[in-house]
C-alpha positions in Angstrom: 132.0 101.9 91.8 131.2 102.4 95.5 129.8 99.3 97.2 127.4 99.6 100.2 130.1 98.7 102.7 132.5 101.4 101.5 132.9 104.7 103.3 132.3 108.3 102.1 134.9 110.9 102.9 133.5 114.3 103.8 135.2 117.6 104.3 134.2 119.7 107.3 131.6 121.7 105.3 130.0 118.5 103.9 129.7 116.8 107.3 128.1 119.8 108.9 125.6 120.0 106.0 124.8 116.3 106.4 124.5 116.7 110.1 122.1 119.6 109.9 120.0 118.0 107.1 119.5 114.7 109.1 118.8 116.5 112.3 116.3 118.8 110.6 114.5 116.1 108.7 114.3 113.8 111.7 112.7 116.6 113.8 110.4 117.6 111.0 109.2 114.0 110.9 108.7 114.0 114.7 110.9 111.0 115.2 113.4 110.2 118.0 116.8 108.8 117.1 115.4 105.4 118.2 112.4 105.7 115.8 114.6 106.7 112.9 116.8 103.7 113.7 113.8 101.3 113.6 112.7 102.7 110.2 116.1 102.7 108.6 118.0 99.8 110.1 120.9 102.1 111.0 122.1 101.9 114.6 121.2 104.6 117.1 125.0 105.1 117.7 125.6 105.8 114.0 122.7 108.3 113.9 124.0 110.0 117.0 127.5 110.2 115.7 126.3 111.7 112.4 124.2 114.3 114.1 127.0 115.4 116.4 129.4 115.5 113.5 131.8 113.0 115.1 131.5 110.5 112.3 133.3 112.1 109.3 133.4 109.0 107.0 130.1 107.2 107.3 129.2 104.1 105.2 127.4 105.0 102.0 124.8 102.3 102.7 124.0 103.9 106.1 123.5 107.3 104.6 121.3 105.9 101.8 119.2 104.0 104.3 118.7 107.1 106.4 117.7 109.2 103.5 115.3 106.6 102.2 113.6 106.3 105.7 113.3 110.1 105.7 111.8 110.2 102.2 114.7 112.2 100.8 116.9 109.6 98.9 118.1 110.8 95.5 116.5 108.9 92.6 119.9 107.9 91.3 123.5 108.0 92.5 124.3 110.6 89.9 121.9 113.2 91.5 123.3 115.7 94.0 123.0 114.8 97.6 119.9 116.3 99.2 121.9 118.5 101.6 123.6 120.0 98.6 120.3 121.1 97.0 119.3 124.5 98.3 116.0 124.6 100.0 115.2 120.9 99.7 113.0 120.2 102.7 110.8 117.1 102.6 107.8 117.5 104.8 105.9 114.3 105.7 102.8 115.3 103.8 105.0 116.1 100.7 106.7 112.7 100.5 104.1 110.8 98.4 104.1 113.5 95.8 107.9 113.7 95.7 108.1 109.9 95.5 105.7 109.8 92.6 107.6 112.4 90.7 110.7 110.3 90.9 109.2 106.9 90.1 110.2 107.0 86.5 113.9 107.4 87.4 114.0 104.7 90.2 116.0 101.6 89.5 113.8 98.9 87.8 111.7 96.4 89.7 110.7 93.1 88.2 108.2 90.7 89.7 105.6 91.0 92.5 105.7 94.3 94.4 105.2 95.0 98.1 101.7 95.7 99.3 100.8 99.3 100.1 99.4 98.7 103.5 101.8 99.3 106.4 103.5 96.4 108.1 102.3 95.8 111.7 104.6 94.7 114.5 107.6 94.2 112.2 109.9 97.1 113.2 112.5 94.9 114.9 112.5 92.5 111.9 112.9 95.3 109.4 115.6 97.0 111.4 117.6 93.7 111.5 117.1 92.9 107.8 118.2 96.4 106.7 121.2 96.2 109.0 122.1 92.7 107.7 122.1 94.0 104.2 125.1 96.2 105.1 127.0 93.1 106.3 126.1 90.2 104.1 125.2 89.7 100.4 122.9 86.7 101.3 120.0 87.2 103.7 117.6 84.2 104.5 114.2 84.7 106.1 112.8 81.6 107.7 109.6 80.9 109.6 106.3 78.9 109.4 103.8 79.3 106.7 101.6 82.4 106.9 104.0 84.2 109.2 104.6 87.0 106.7 108.1 86.2 105.2 107.2 87.3 101.7 105.5 90.6 102.7 108.5 91.4 104.9 111.0 90.5 102.2 109.3 92.7 99.6 109.0 95.6 102.0 112.7 95.4 102.9 113.6 95.1 99.2 111.6 98.3 98.5 113.5 100.1 101.2 116.9 98.8 99.9 116.0 99.7 96.3 118.0 103.0 96.2 121.2 101.0 96.9 120.8 98.9 93.7 121.1 100.9 90.6 120.5 97.9 88.3 117.2 97.1 90.1 115.4 94.6 92.2 113.9 91.3 90.8 111.5 89.0 92.7 111.2 85.3 91.7 108.5 83.1 93.0 109.9 79.5 93.3 106.6 77.6 93.8 106.5 76.4 90.2 109.9 74.8 90.6 109.6 71.0 91.0 110.4 69.7 94.5 114.1 68.7 94.6 113.5 65.3 96.1 111.7 64.3 92.9 114.4 65.3 90.4 117.3 67.3 91.8 118.8 67.8 88.3 115.6 69.2 86.9 115.2 71.4 89.9 118.7 72.8 89.5 118.1 73.4 85.8 114.9 75.3 86.5 116.4 77.4 89.2 119.3 78.3 87.0 117.0 79.3 84.2 114.7 81.6 86.2 117.6 83.3 88.0 119.7 83.8 84.8 116.7 85.2 83.0 116.6 88.0 85.5 120.3 88.7 86.2 121.7 87.8 82.8 124.4 85.3 82.0 128.0 86.2 82.6 129.9 87.1 79.4 133.6 86.1 79.8 134.4 87.3 76.3 133.5 90.8 77.4 135.5 90.9 80.5 134.2 88.2 82.8 131.3 88.2 85.2 129.0 91.1 85.5 129.4 93.4 88.4 126.2 95.5 88.1 124.4 96.2 91.4 121.1 94.3 91.8 119.0 92.6 94.5 117.4 89.3 93.7 114.6 88.0 96.0 114.0 84.2 95.8 110.6 83.6 97.4 109.4 80.3 98.7 112.4 78.0 98.6 111.5 75.4 101.2 110.9 72.6 98.6 114.2 73.5 96.8 116.3 74.5 99.8 119.4 72.5 99.0 119.5 73.5 95.3 118.8 77.1 96.2 121.8 77.1 98.6 124.0 75.8 95.8 122.7 78.2 93.2 123.1 81.1 95.7 126.7 80.4 96.3 127.4 80.1 92.6 125.6 83.4 91.7 127.3 85.3 94.4 130.7 84.1 93.2 129.9 84.9 89.6 128.3 88.3 90.1 130.2 90.5 92.6 127.5 93.2 92.6 124.6 90.8 93.3 122.8 90.5 96.6 120.3 87.8 97.4 117.3 87.6 99.8 115.7 84.2 100.2 112.4 83.3 102.0 112.0 79.7 103.0 110.2 77.7 105.6 113.2 75.4 105.7 116.6 76.8 106.8 119.2 76.9 104.0 122.8 75.6 104.6 124.5 78.5 102.8 127.8 79.8 104.2 128.4 83.6 104.7 124.7 84.2 105.0 122.6 85.9 107.7 119.5 84.0 108.7 116.5 85.7 110.5 113.6 83.8 111.9 110.4 85.6 111.3 108.1 84.9 114.2 104.4 85.3 114.7 103.1 88.6 116.0 102.9 89.1 119.8 99.7 88.5 121.5 100.4 88.6 125.3 102.7 91.7 125.8 104.4 93.8 123.2 107.7 93.6 121.5 108.5 97.3 121.6 108.1 100.4 123.8 105.0 101.6 125.4 102.3 100.1 123.2 98.9 99.4 124.7 97.7 96.9 122.0 99.8 93.8 121.1 100.7 93.7 117.4 98.6 90.6 116.7 95.5 92.4 118.0 96.5 95.6 116.2 96.6 93.7 112.9 93.2 92.2 113.3 91.7 95.5 114.3 93.3 97.2 111.3 92.0 94.6 108.9 88.5 94.7 110.3 88.5 98.5 110.1 89.6 98.4 106.5 87.0 95.8 105.3 84.1 96.5 107.7 84.4 100.1 109.1 80.9 99.8 110.8 82.1 96.9 113.0 83.6 98.4 116.2 85.6 95.9 118.3 87.0 98.4 120.7 84.8 97.1 123.5 85.7 93.5 122.8 89.5 93.6 123.2 89.6 90.6 125.6 87.8 88.4 123.1 89.9 89.8 120.2 93.0 88.9 122.2 91.7 85.4 122.9 91.1 84.9 119.2 94.6 86.1 118.3 96.0 83.7 121.0 94.1 80.8 119.5 95.6 81.7 116.1 99.1 81.8 117.7 99.6 85.3 116.3 100.1 84.0 112.8 99.3 87.0 110.4 97.7 84.9 107.6 95.3 83.3 110.1 94.5 86.7 111.7 93.8 88.2 108.3 91.4 85.3 107.3 89.7 85.6 110.7 89.2 89.4 110.0 87.7 88.4 106.7 85.4 85.9 108.4 84.1 88.5 110.8 82.2 90.0 107.8 79.7 87.1 108.1 80.2 85.5 111.5 80.1 87.0 115.0 83.3 87.1 117.0 81.9 84.7 119.6 81.6 82.0 116.9 85.3 82.1 116.3 86.3 81.6 120.0 85.7 77.8 120.1 89.1 76.1 119.6 87.5 72.9 118.3 85.7 74.6 115.4 87.9 77.6 114.7 90.1 76.3 112.0 87.2 74.4 110.3 85.5 77.8 110.0 88.6 79.6 108.7 89.3 76.8 106.2 86.0 77.6 104.4 87.4 81.0 103.4 89.3 81.4 100.2 92.7 83.1 101.0 92.4 85.1 97.8 95.4 87.4 97.4 96.5 86.8 101.0 98.5 83.6 100.3 99.9 81.5 97.5 97.6 78.7 98.7 93.9 78.2 98.4 93.0 77.8 102.1 94.7 78.2 105.4 95.3 74.5 105.9 96.7 74.2 102.4 99.5 76.5 103.6 100.6 74.0 106.3 99.8 71.0 104.2 102.4 72.3 101.7 105.1 71.8 104.4 103.6 68.5 105.7 103.6 66.9 102.2 107.3 67.7 101.9 108.1 65.5 104.9 109.4 61.9 104.5 107.3 59.3 106.3 109.5 59.0 109.5 109.2 62.8 110.0 105.4 62.6 109.6 105.2 59.8 112.1 107.2 61.7 114.7 105.1 64.9 114.1 102.0 62.9 114.6 103.3 61.8 118.0 104.4 65.3 118.9 100.9 66.9 118.4 99.7 64.7 121.2 102.1 66.4 123.6 101.3 69.7 125.4 103.3 72.7 124.3 106.5 73.3 126.1 107.7 69.7 125.7 111.4 68.7 125.7 113.3 66.0 123.9 113.1 63.9 127.1 109.3 64.3 127.1 109.2 62.9 123.6 111.3 59.9 124.6 109.2 59.3 127.8 105.9 59.5 125.9 107.2 56.9 123.4 109.4 54.5 125.3 110.0 52.4 122.2 111.9 55.4 120.7 114.4 55.7 123.6 116.8 53.1 122.1 117.0 55.4 119.0 117.4 58.7 120.8 119.9 60.0 118.3 117.5 59.4 115.5 114.6 61.0 117.3 116.8 64.0 118.0 117.7 64.2 114.3 114.1 64.0 113.2 113.0 66.6 115.7 115.7 68.9 114.5 114.5 68.4 110.9 111.0 69.3 111.9 112.3 72.5 113.6 114.2 73.3 110.4 111.0 72.8 108.4 109.3 75.4 110.7 106.7 72.8 111.7 107.9 72.8 115.3 108.9 76.0 117.1 111.7 76.3 119.6 112.1 78.2 122.8 115.9 78.5 123.3 116.1 79.8 126.8 117.5 77.8 129.8 116.4 74.5 128.4 115.3 73.9 124.8 111.6 73.4 124.8 109.3 73.0 121.8 105.8 73.9 120.8 103.5 73.3 117.8 101.1 76.0 116.4 97.5 75.1 116.7 97.0 75.3 112.9 99.7 72.6 112.5 98.0 70.5 115.1 94.8 70.8 113.2 96.2 69.9 109.8 98.3 66.9 111.2 95.3 65.6 113.2 93.1 65.9 110.1 95.7 64.1 108.0 95.9 61.3 110.5 92.1 60.9 110.6 92.2 60.6 106.8 94.8 57.9 107.2 92.8 56.0 109.8 89.7 56.0 107.4 91.8 54.5 104.6 91.9 57.6 102.4 95.7 58.0 102.7 97.5 58.8 99.5 100.6 57.0 98.2 104.0 58.8 98.3 103.7 59.1 94.5 100.3 60.7 94.6 101.5 63.0 97.5 104.3 64.2 95.3 102.0 64.8 92.3 99.6 66.7 94.6 102.5 68.7 96.0 103.6 69.9 92.5 100.0 70.7 91.6 99.4 72.6 94.8 102.6 74.6 94.3 101.6 75.6 90.8 98.1 76.4 91.8 99.5 78.7 94.5 
C-alpha cells in the first residue's frame, strides 16, 4: 500500500504526460501556479518542477492534491491516472457533473458534511492544512469560538478525501462530559465514539488495522487532555489513521501540527491585490444571499466599521448579516448595544450554540475561578496590554508574578485572550468576550451567580443542546 508520503516513480513518457496534463488543466482553469498552490496545498516549487519535468518522482499525496484541486482526481486508486485516459479534459463548467457521476464510488463519509458555500478569506489556512497533511498524521486547529474551525476542517477533509480509501468520519464531541467532572467517564466516552467509527483492532487476525481513513474530532476544548491521550493511542494502534482535531484549547499532543485559525481581516488584506478585506467580503456575500435587494456597495465604510466592531469573527459577521434583514446598518454601529442586538438572533445552523454569547460562555464556563477572576481584570485593560501592564494595574498581583503569567498563558491556550507575538508579546481580548465577561460580572454583582456545581450542570446541558 502506498502511503501519502511515499514517492511515485515515473518513466520519461509518464512524466511528460503528467507535465502536459497539469499544465493544460491549470491553463484551462485560468490559474497561475500560485493560485493552484493556494487551492491544492502543494508548494509553488513542486508545481513548477512538475510542469518543467524536473521532478520525476513526486509524492503521491502531492499529485492527488493537485488533481483534486483541478477537479480531475480518480474516484479510486484503482482507476487509471487521468493523463493515461485519452481525451480526458475537465473544463471548469464540466466539473460539477463529473463529480456527481463519481459520487457513488468516492470513499465513504460519515457524520456532518462541509457546507456548499465557498470559504471566504481562508486560502492561506487551507494551503497550510493541506500541506500539513503530507507531513503529519495529527493536525490540530485552534482558535476562538465562532472563528470557523469546524467549517475549515470539514472543507479540508473534503479536499483530502481522495487520499483516504477507507473514508472520512466526523465526530462531534460536544456531548462528551467535560473532563474536569469525571476524567474516566470522558475517556470511556471518547473511546466508544472513536472505536465505533474506526473499528476495534483485531489481534487475532493479524494485529492493528492499517486501512487508510481520516477521523475529524470536532470541538475538543472541554476534553482536551483526554483527546490528546486518545489521539496518541489511536495513531499507535492504526498505522493508516490520520486525525484532525478542532479545539478552542491547544492540545498537548506530540508529533502534531497545530494551526491557529484567526478571525478574518478587516483592515488590509491577507493576500494579493484584493480591494475588499475578507471580513467585509463575507458580510456582503451573506447579505447578497439572504437579501439580494439590499445593496451595501455604497456603504462600504460603515460595513467595514461593523466588521471591525465584530473583530472579524465569521460567526458574528454572519449573524449581523442575518440581522440586517430587519434592522438598518446604522443601528448596528453602536458598540454599546451591538452585541445585545445580535444576541437576540438565533444562530440556527450557524453554530452549535443557541446565541452568539452562548458560544463564548461555553469557554468561560470551563474556566476555574482564578482564571475567571484574572479574565475579569483583563477586560478592563485596553487592547495591546502586556504582562507588565497586568501587574501594574493590579499591584497586589505583583508578588505572584509567576502565577499571573501561568493564568494568562492558560487564558491564551483557551482562546479567550489573543496574542500578538511580534517584538514584544502583547495581548488583546475580542469585544464579544468583553461583552460576555462583563455581563457575567454584572450577574455576579447582583447576586445571581451560580455555584460551580450548577455551572458544570449548565455546561453539560449547553453542550448537549448545541
